[in-house]
N, CA, C and O atoms as a GROMACS GRO file, in nm:
protein
  288
    1MET      N    1  -1.716   0.474   0.615
    1MET     CA    2  -1.610   0.380   0.653
    1MET      C    3  -1.553   0.438   0.783
    1MET      O    4  -1.518   0.556   0.788
    2GLY      N    5  -1.543   0.356   0.888
    2GLY     CA    6  -1.480   0.402   1.010
    2GLY      C    7  -1.328   0.409   1.005
    2GLY      O    8  -1.266   0.348   0.917
    3ASN      N    9  -1.267   0.480   1.095
    3ASN     CA   10  -1.117   0.492   1.088
    3ASN      C   11  -1.046   0.355   1.092
    3ASN      O   12  -0.948   0.335   1.020
    4GLN      N   13  -1.096   0.256   1.178
    4GLN     CA   14  -1.030   0.125   1.177
    4GLN      C   15  -1.048   0.054   1.046
    4GLN      O   16  -0.954  -0.012   1.002
    5GLU      N   17  -1.158   0.062   0.982
    5GLU     CA   18  -1.181   0.007   0.849
    5GLU      C   19  -1.096   0.071   0.746
    5GLU      O   20  -1.050   0.004   0.654
    6LEU      N   21  -1.073   0.201   0.758
    6LEU     CA   22  -1.002   0.282   0.654
    6LEU      C   23  -0.852   0.238   0.676
    6LEU      O   24  -0.783   0.222   0.575
    7LEU      N   25  -0.800   0.220   0.794
    7LEU     CA   26  -0.668   0.185   0.814
    7LEU      C   27  -0.640   0.040   0.757
    7LEU      O   28  -0.540   0.015   0.690
    8GLU      N   29  -0.734  -0.052   0.788
    8GLU     CA   30  -0.721  -0.185   0.740
    8GLU      C   31  -0.726  -0.192   0.587
    8GLU      O   32  -0.654  -0.272   0.527
    9ARG      N   33  -0.807  -0.114   0.526
    9ARG     CA   34  -0.813  -0.103   0.381
    9ARG      C   35  -0.679  -0.051   0.320
    9ARG      O   36  -0.624  -0.103   0.223
   10ALA      N   37  -0.636   0.052   0.385
   10ALA     CA   38  -0.509   0.111   0.334
   10ALA      C   39  -0.395   0.010   0.357
   10ALA      O   40  -0.307   0.005   0.271
   11PHE      N   41  -0.386  -0.071   0.462
   11PHE     CA   42  -0.273  -0.162   0.478
   11PHE      C   43  -0.296  -0.275   0.380
   11PHE      O   44  -0.200  -0.322   0.320
   12ASN      N   45  -0.424  -0.323   0.358
   12ASN     CA   46  -0.440  -0.426   0.260
   12ASN      C   47  -0.402  -0.381   0.117
   12ASN      O   48  -0.349  -0.463   0.041
   13LEU      N   49  -0.425  -0.258   0.078
   13LEU     CA   50  -0.393  -0.202  -0.046
   13LEU      C   51  -0.240  -0.203  -0.058
   13LEU      O   52  -0.186  -0.250  -0.158
   14ALA      N   53  -0.171  -0.153   0.041
   14ALA     CA   54  -0.032  -0.138   0.040
   14ALA      C   55   0.040  -0.278   0.037
   14ALA      O   56   0.145  -0.290  -0.026
   15GLU      N   57  -0.017  -0.383   0.104
   15GLU     CA   58   0.041  -0.513   0.091
   15GLU      C   59   0.012  -0.588  -0.030
   15GLU      O   60   0.080  -0.687  -0.059
   16SER      N   61  -0.086  -0.546  -0.106
   16SER     CA   62  -0.141  -0.617  -0.229
   16SER      C   63  -0.049  -0.597  -0.347
   16SER      O   64  -0.045  -0.680  -0.438
   17GLY      N   65   0.030  -0.480  -0.347
   17GLY     CA   66   0.110  -0.446  -0.465
   17GLY      C   67   0.031  -0.366  -0.566
   17GLY      O   68   0.084  -0.332  -0.672
   18GLU      N   69  -0.087  -0.336  -0.539
   18GLU     CA   70  -0.176  -0.257  -0.630
   18GLU      C   71  -0.131  -0.112  -0.636
   18GLU      O   72  -0.149  -0.046  -0.739
   19VAL      N   73  -0.070  -0.060  -0.524
   19VAL     CA   74  -0.021   0.074  -0.530
   19VAL      C   75   0.118   0.091  -0.488
   19VAL      O   76   0.169   0.015  -0.406
   20THR      N   77   0.180   0.187  -0.543
   20THR     CA   78   0.328   0.208  -0.517
   20THR      C   79   0.371   0.327  -0.442
   20THR      O   80   0.490   0.346  -0.415
   21SER      N   81   0.275   0.410  -0.408
   21SER     CA   82   0.308   0.538  -0.336
   21SER      C   83   0.191   0.578  -0.250
   21SER      O   84   0.082   0.522  -0.263
   22ILE      N   85   0.213   0.672  -0.162
   22ILE     CA   86   0.109   0.725  -0.082
   22ILE      C   87   0.001   0.794  -0.170
   22ILE      O   88  -0.119   0.786  -0.142
   23ASN      N   89   0.044   0.857  -0.267
   23ASN     CA   90  -0.050   0.930  -0.356
   23ASN      C   91  -0.140   0.828  -0.427
   23ASN      O   92  -0.261   0.850  -0.439
   24GLU      N   93  -0.085   0.720  -0.474
   24GLU     CA   94  -0.162   0.619  -0.547
   24GLU      C   95  -0.259   0.560  -0.444
   24GLU      O   96  -0.376   0.540  -0.475
   25LEU      N   97  -0.212   0.534  -0.321
   25LEU     CA   98  -0.296   0.471  -0.216
   25LEU      C   99  -0.414   0.573  -0.193
   25LEU      O  100  -0.531   0.534  -0.193
   26CYS      N  101  -0.384   0.697  -0.174
   26CYS     CA  102  -0.500   0.788  -0.149
   26CYS      C  103  -0.593   0.792  -0.274
   26CYS      O  104  -0.714   0.799  -0.254
   27SER      N  105  -0.548   0.788  -0.395
   27SER     CA  106  -0.632   0.792  -0.507
   27SER      C  107  -0.729   0.664  -0.510
   27SER      O  108  -0.847   0.668  -0.545
   28ALA      N  109  -0.661   0.549  -0.468
   28ALA     CA  110  -0.750   0.434  -0.464
   28ALA      C  111  -0.852   0.434  -0.360
   28ALA      O  112  -0.963   0.386  -0.377
   29LEU      N  113  -0.812   0.492  -0.245
   29LEU     CA  114  -0.913   0.508  -0.139
   29LEU      C  115  -1.026   0.604  -0.167
   29LEU      O  116  -1.141   0.586  -0.126
   30MET      N  117  -0.987   0.711  -0.243
   30MET     CA  118  -1.090   0.811  -0.299
   30MET      C  119  -1.183   0.746  -0.399
   30MET      O  120  -1.300   0.782  -0.412
   31GLY      N  121  -1.128   0.648  -0.469
   31GLY     CA  122  -1.212   0.573  -0.555
   31GLY      C  123  -1.312   0.477  -0.484
   31GLY      O  124  -1.416   0.437  -0.537
   32ASP      N  125  -1.269   0.444  -0.357
   32ASP     CA  126  -1.367   0.374  -0.270
   32ASP      C  127  -1.467   0.461  -0.209
   32ASP      O  128  -1.558   0.410  -0.144
   33GLY      N  129  -1.457   0.594  -0.225
   33GLY     CA  130  -1.555   0.682  -0.165
   33GLY      C  131  -1.507   0.746  -0.039
   33GLY      O  132  -1.587   0.810   0.030
   34VAL      N  133  -1.382   0.732  -0.006
   34VAL     CA  134  -1.318   0.794   0.119
   34VAL      C  135  -1.309   0.949   0.097
   34VAL      O  136  -1.253   0.992  -0.003
   35PRO      N  137  -1.364   1.030   0.188
   35PRO     CA  138  -1.353   1.167   0.174
   35PRO      C  139  -1.203   1.216   0.183
   35PRO      O  140  -1.121   1.157   0.253
   36LEU      N  141  -1.171   1.327   0.108
   36LEU     CA  142  -1.041   1.379   0.111
   36LEU      C  143  -0.995   1.409   0.244
   36LEU      O  144  -0.878   1.383   0.273
   37ALA      N  145  -1.075   1.463   0.330
   37ALA     CA  146  -1.038   1.502   0.464
   37ALA      C  147  -0.988   1.379   0.552
   37ALA      O  148  -0.907   1.394   0.643
   38ASP      N  149  -1.039   1.264   0.518
   38ASP     CA  150  -0.993   1.141   0.595
   38ASP      C  151  -0.862   1.096   0.550
   38ASP      O  152  -0.797   1.023   0.625
   39LEU      N  153  -0.811   1.132   0.433
   39LEU     CA  154  -0.687   1.094   0.374
   39LEU      C  155  -0.568   1.158   0.429
   39LEU      O  156  -0.459   1.104   0.413
   40ALA      N  157  -0.581   1.272   0.494
   40ALA     CA  158  -0.479   1.349   0.546
   40ALA      C  159  -0.381   1.267   0.639
   40ALA      O  160  -0.260   1.288   0.646
   41GLN      N  161  -0.447   1.176   0.708
   41GLN     CA  162  -0.368   1.100   0.807
   41GLN      C  163  -0.249   1.015   0.745
   41GLN      O  164  -0.149   0.982   0.808
   42PHE      N  165  -0.276   0.984   0.608
   42PHE     CA  166  -0.177   0.896   0.549
   42PHE      C  167  -0.050   0.971   0.503
   42PHE      O  168   0.042   0.912   0.446
   43HIS      N  169  -0.050   1.109   0.530
   43HIS     CA  170   0.062   1.178   0.494
   43HIS      C  171   0.154   1.212   0.618
   43HIS      O  172   0.256   1.281   0.607
   44GLY      N  173   0.110   1.157   0.740
   44GLY     CA  174   0.181   1.173   0.854
   44GLY      C  175   0.307   1.084   0.845
   44GLY      O  176   0.306   0.982   0.775
   45ARG      N  177   0.411   1.120   0.911
   45ARG     CA  178   0.542   1.059   0.889
   45ARG      C  179   0.536   0.910   0.939
   45ARG      O  180   0.583   0.822   0.866
   46ALA      N  181   0.484   0.879   1.053
   46ALA     CA  182   0.487   0.738   1.106
   46ALA      C  183   0.402   0.651   1.022
   46ALA      O  184   0.451   0.550   0.970
   47LEU      N  185   0.278   0.684   1.004
   47LEU     CA  186   0.193   0.602   0.922
   47LEU      C  187   0.238   0.579   0.771
   47LEU      O  188   0.230   0.470   0.715
   48ALA      N  189   0.281   0.686   0.719
   48ALA     CA  190   0.343   0.683   0.588
   48ALA      C  191   0.459   0.594   0.575
   48ALA      O  192   0.472   0.520   0.477
   49ARG      N  193   0.544   0.598   0.674
   49ARG     CA  194   0.661   0.514   0.682
   49ARG      C  195   0.617   0.361   0.677
   49ARG      O  196   0.668   0.280   0.600
   50GLN      N  197   0.523   0.332   0.764
   50GLN     CA  198   0.470   0.193   0.764
   50GLN      C  199   0.412   0.152   0.639
   50GLN      O  200   0.443   0.042   0.593
   51LEU      N  201   0.330   0.228   0.580
   51LEU     CA  202   0.269   0.201   0.454
   51LEU      C  203   0.369   0.183   0.339
   51LEU      O  204   0.360   0.089   0.261
   52CYS      N  205   0.464   0.276   0.333
   52CYS     CA  206   0.570   0.274   0.229
   52CYS      C  207   0.654   0.143   0.245
   52CYS      O  208   0.700   0.085   0.146
   53GLY      N  209   0.672   0.098   0.368
   53GLY     CA  210   0.739  -0.028   0.394
   53GLY      C  211   0.664  -0.149   0.339
   53GLY      O  212   0.722  -0.239   0.278
   54LYS      N  213   0.536  -0.148   0.361
   54LYS     CA  214   0.449  -0.256   0.311
   54LYS      C  215   0.449  -0.253   0.154
   54LYS      O  216   0.449  -0.357   0.088
   55MET      N  217   0.448  -0.140   0.102
   55MET     CA  218   0.443  -0.123  -0.048
   55MET      C  219   0.570  -0.169  -0.100
   55MET      O  220   0.570  -0.237  -0.203
   56ALA      N  221   0.686  -0.138  -0.038
   56ALA     CA  222   0.817  -0.183  -0.082
   56ALA      C  223   0.829  -0.330  -0.076
   56ALA      O  224   0.887  -0.389  -0.167
   57ALA      N  225   0.779  -0.394   0.024
   57ALA     CA  226   0.789  -0.534   0.047
   57ALA      C  227   0.706  -0.598  -0.058
   57ALA      O  228   0.747  -0.703  -0.109
   58ALA      N  229   0.589  -0.543  -0.099
   58ALA     CA  230   0.496  -0.601  -0.199
   58ALA      C  231   0.567  -0.595  -0.339
   58ALA      O  232   0.556  -0.689  -0.418
   59ARG      N  233   0.640  -0.484  -0.368
   59ARG     CA  234   0.712  -0.469  -0.488
   59ARG      C  235   0.822  -0.575  -0.511
   59ARG      O  236   0.843  -0.631  -0.618
   60ARG      N  237   0.891  -0.595  -0.391
   60ARG     CA  238   1.006  -0.696  -0.398
   60ARG      C  239   0.938  -0.839  -0.419
   60ARG      O  240   0.998  -0.925  -0.485
   61THR      N  241   0.824  -0.863  -0.366
   61THR     CA  242   0.761  -0.998  -0.388
   61THR      C  243   0.717  -1.009  -0.538
   61THR      O  244   0.733  -1.114  -0.600
   62VAL      N  245   0.662  -0.900  -0.593
   62VAL     CA  246   0.606  -0.911  -0.720
   62VAL      C  247   0.712  -0.915  -0.826
   62VAL      O  248   0.693  -0.980  -0.929
   63THR      N  249   0.831  -0.842  -0.803
   63THR     CA  250   0.941  -0.835  -0.897
   63THR      C  251   1.052  -0.923  -0.867
   63THR      O  252   1.158  -0.912  -0.928
   64ALA      N  253   1.032  -1.019  -0.767
   64ALA     CA  254   1.138  -1.118  -0.739
   64ALA      C  255   1.160  -1.206  -0.856
   64ALA      O  256   1.064  -1.248  -0.921
   65LYS      N  257   1.278  -1.237  -0.887
   65LYS     CA  258   1.316  -1.324  -1.004
   65LYS      C  259   1.298  -1.463  -0.963
   65LYS      O  260   1.336  -1.502  -0.853
   66PRO      N  261   1.236  -1.546  -1.054
   66PRO     CA  262   1.219  -1.690  -1.028
   66PRO      C  263   1.358  -1.753  -1.010
   66PRO      O  264   1.460  -1.705  -1.061
   67PRO      N  265   1.356  -1.863  -0.932
   67PRO     CA  266   1.486  -1.930  -0.906
   67PRO      C  267   1.546  -1.983  -1.034
   67PRO      O  268   1.475  -2.027  -1.124
   68ARG      N  269   1.676  -1.979  -1.040
   68ARG     CA  270   1.753  -2.026  -1.159
   68ARG      C  271   1.746  -2.173  -1.163
   68ARG      O  272   1.758  -2.239  -1.060
   69ARG      N  273   1.727  -2.228  -1.284
   69ARG     CA  274   1.732  -2.379  -1.304
   69ARG      C  275   1.864  -2.420  -1.304
   69ARG      O  276   1.952  -2.352  -1.358
   70SER      N  277   1.888  -2.531  -1.245
   70SER     CA  278   2.023  -2.601  -1.246
   70SER      C  279   2.014  -2.707  -1.357
   70SER      O  280   1.930  -2.797  -1.353
   71ASP      N  281   2.104  -2.693  -1.456
   71ASP     CA  282   2.109  -2.799  -1.557
   71ASP      C  283   2.217  -2.906  -1.538
   71ASP      O  284   2.252  -2.986  -1.625
   72ALA      N  285   2.265  -2.897  -1.413
   72ALA     CA  286   2.378  -2.999  -1.377
   72ALA      C  287   2.324  -3.134  -1.355
   72ALA      O  288   2.400  -3.226  -1.325
   0.00000   0.00000   0.00000
């Protein structure tokens, strides 16, 4: 998997709501066969911040409460 493909896969996982932390993201990527050495980039501050933002947005979407029904 090339670096561009790896980054796309990481962002897709982060946006999907399947993972909730950088460690979970790295574990999922290792399950896809990504070598451990290639995962070090996800612990860098700028990239980790972007990915954590995507994961937080996905959690808000998944845990958003349904609209309240109005019985009026």
